[in-house]
C-alpha positions as CSV (number, residue, x, y, z in Angstrom):
1,M,10.7,-117.2,-51.8
2,A,8.3,-119.2,-54.1
3,T,4.5,-119.8,-52.9
4,V,3.1,-122.7,-53.5
5,V,0.0,-123.8,-54.3
6,K,-2.2,-126.7,-53.8
7,L,-4.3,-127.6,-56.3
8,S,-7.3,-130.5,-57.1
9,S,-6.5,-134.4,-56.5
10,S,-8.3,-135.0,-60.5
11,P,-5.4,-135.2,-62.9
12,L,-5.9,-133.4,-66.2
13,T,-8.5,-134.3,-68.7
14,T,-6.6,-135.3,-72.7
15,A,-8.3,-132.5,-73.9
16,E,-6.9,-130.5,-71.2
17,I,-2.8,-131.4,-71.5
18,A,-4.1,-130.3,-75.5
19,A,-4.9,-127.5,-75.1
20,L,-1.8,-126.5,-72.7
21,A,0.4,-128.3,-74.7
22,L,-0.2,-126.1,-77.7
23,S,-1.4,-122.6,-75.4
24,L,2.8,-123.5,-75.4
25,A,3.6,-125.2,-78.9
26,H,3.6,-121.6,-80.5
27,L,5.8,-119.7,-77.1
28,G,9.3,-120.7,-78.7
29,A,12.3,-120.6,-76.4
30,G,11.7,-117.8,-74.1
31,P,11.6,-117.2,-71.0
32,Q,8.3,-117.5,-70.2
33,A,7.9,-120.3,-72.4
34,V,11.4,-122.4,-70.4
35,T,8.7,-121.3,-66.9
36,A,5.5,-123.0,-68.7
37,R,6.9,-126.4,-70.2
38,R,8.2,-127.0,-66.5
39,G,4.9,-126.0,-65.1
40,L,3.6,-128.7,-67.2
41,R,5.8,-131.1,-66.6
42,H,4.4,-130.6,-63.0
43,A,0.8,-131.4,-64.3
44,F,2.7,-134.0,-65.6
45,E,4.4,-136.1,-62.6
46,H,1.2,-137.3,-60.9
47,L,1.4,-139.8,-64.3
48,E,2.9,-143.9,-65.0
49,L,5.7,-143.0,-66.9
50,D,6.8,-146.9,-67.7
51,D,5.0,-146.5,-71.1
52,D,7.8,-145.4,-73.2
53,V,5.0,-144.2,-75.9
54,V,3.9,-142.0,-72.5
55,A,7.1,-141.0,-72.0
56,S,8.2,-140.1,-75.1
57,T,4.5,-138.2,-76.4
58,L,5.2,-136.5,-72.5
59,T,8.7,-134.8,-73.9
60,T,7.4,-134.3,-77.3
61,L,4.4,-131.9,-75.1
62,T,7.1,-129.9,-73.3
63,D,9.9,-129.6,-76.0
64,P,9.8,-126.4,-77.6
65,L,8.8,-126.4,-81.3
66,P,10.9,-125.8,-84.3
67,A,10.9,-121.4,-85.2
68,D,8.8,-122.5,-88.5
69,V,6.3,-125.6,-87.2
70,A,5.9,-122.9,-84.9
71,S,4.2,-120.2,-87.2
72,R,1.7,-122.8,-88.7
73,A,0.9,-124.0,-84.9
74,R,0.3,-120.5,-84.2
75,L,-2.5,-120.2,-86.9
76,I,-4.4,-123.4,-86.3
77,A,-5.0,-122.8,-82.6
78,E,-5.9,-119.2,-83.7
79,A,-8.0,-121.2,-86.1
80,I,-9.1,-123.2,-83.5
81,T,-9.9,-120.8,-80.7
82,S,-12.3,-118.5,-83.4
83,R,-14.1,-121.6,-85.0
84,L,-12.7,-120.5,-88.4
85,T,-12.2,-123.2,-91.3
86,I,-8.4,-123.2,-92.0
87,R,-6.4,-123.9,-95.4
88,L,-3.6,-126.6,-95.0
89,H,-1.1,-127.4,-97.9
90,Y,0.1,-130.7,-96.8
91,R,2.6,-133.4,-98.1
92,D,1.8,-136.8,-97.0
93,A,3.8,-139.9,-96.2
94,S,4.3,-141.0,-99.6
95,S,5.1,-137.3,-100.9
96,R,1.8,-136.3,-102.2
97,I,1.1,-132.6,-101.7
98,T,-2.8,-131.9,-101.4
99,T,-5.1,-129.4,-100.8
100,R,-7.6,-129.3,-98.1
101,D,-9.7,-127.2,-96.7
102,V,-10.2,-128.3,-92.0
103,E,-12.8,-128.0,-89.6
104,P,-9.9,-127.7,-87.1
105,V,-10.8,-129.2,-83.5
106,T,-8.4,-129.3,-81.7
107,C,-4.0,-130.7,-81.6
108,L,-2.4,-133.7,-79.8
109,V,0.4,-135.2,-79.4
110,H,1.5,-139.1,-80.1
111,R,5.3,-140.1,-80.0
112,D,7.5,-137.4,-81.1
113,H,5.6,-136.1,-83.3
114,W,1.8,-132.9,-82.5
115,Y,-0.3,-134.2,-84.9
116,L,-4.3,-131.7,-86.1
117,V,-7.0,-133.2,-85.7
118,G,-10.0,-132.1,-87.2
119,V,-12.9,-132.6,-90.5
120,C,-11.6,-133.2,-93.6
121,R,-14.3,-131.2,-95.9
122,L,-12.5,-133.0,-99.2
123,R,-11.8,-136.3,-97.4
124,G,-15.8,-135.6,-95.4
125,S,-14.1,-137.4,-92.5
126,I,-11.6,-136.5,-89.1
127,R,-8.3,-136.6,-90.4
128,A,-5.3,-136.4,-88.1
129,F,-2.4,-134.0,-90.1
130,R,1.5,-134.1,-89.1
131,F,2.3,-130.6,-88.4
132,D,6.0,-131.8,-89.8
133,R,4.0,-132.2,-93.1
134,V,2.2,-129.5,-92.6
135,I,3.9,-126.8,-95.9
136,A,1.6,-123.9,-95.6
137,V,-1.7,-122.7,-93.2
138,E,-3.9,-120.4,-94.8
139,P,-7.1,-118.6,-92.4
140,T,-9.7,-118.6,-93.9
141,L,-13.3,-116.2,-92.8
142,T,-15.1,-120.4,-93.4
143,P,-16.9,-120.9,-89.8
144,S,-16.4,-123.9,-88.8
145,R,-19.2,-126.3,-87.3
146,P,-18.3,-126.0,-83.2
147,H,-16.5,-129.9,-82.6
148,L,-16.3,-131.5,-79.3
149,A,-13.2,-132.2,-79.0
150,E,-13.7,-135.1,-76.1
151,R,-14.4,-137.2,-79.7
152,F,-12.1,-136.6,-81.3
153,L,-9.0,-137.1,-79.2
154,P,-7.8,-141.3,-79.1
155,F,-7.8,-143.3,-76.3
156,Q,-11.7,-141.7,-74.8
157,R,-13.5,-143.7,-73.1
158,R,-16.8,-143.5,-74.5
159,K,-19.5,-144.0,-72.2
160,A,-22.5,-146.9,-72.8
161,A,-25.3,-145.4,-73.7
């Protein structure tokens, strides 16, 4: 007999959803991953899914990543947790390849794609990098400055000063 746990009625924050989804992203397709993704889908049940963008985003959040992308996601997640800069080899939309040192802040999903959000040291500003365009991730031992994920996520309401 399954036990049902009553959860708080307050919805998950965008940062909490991003952290949960990233934790699941690199689990593969084994039994634990399937159960965890089903749990995340249950957490979304309170959301209105009449918006195509929201519906496709939630599907992407709960689908397993391809194995090669999942291994890069694992390195990215470790860097976020450890607050270490990573070196990305990245192919942009025009197929130009660059190498960038990035202070990873969080990851998010929009429609059909996962993104790493971080401070790009090459550009000196916040950037979003599509996971499927990341060719390679190299961990570094360079500390990253602490950043609050809430300040880097889209669609966040800013508090009036």
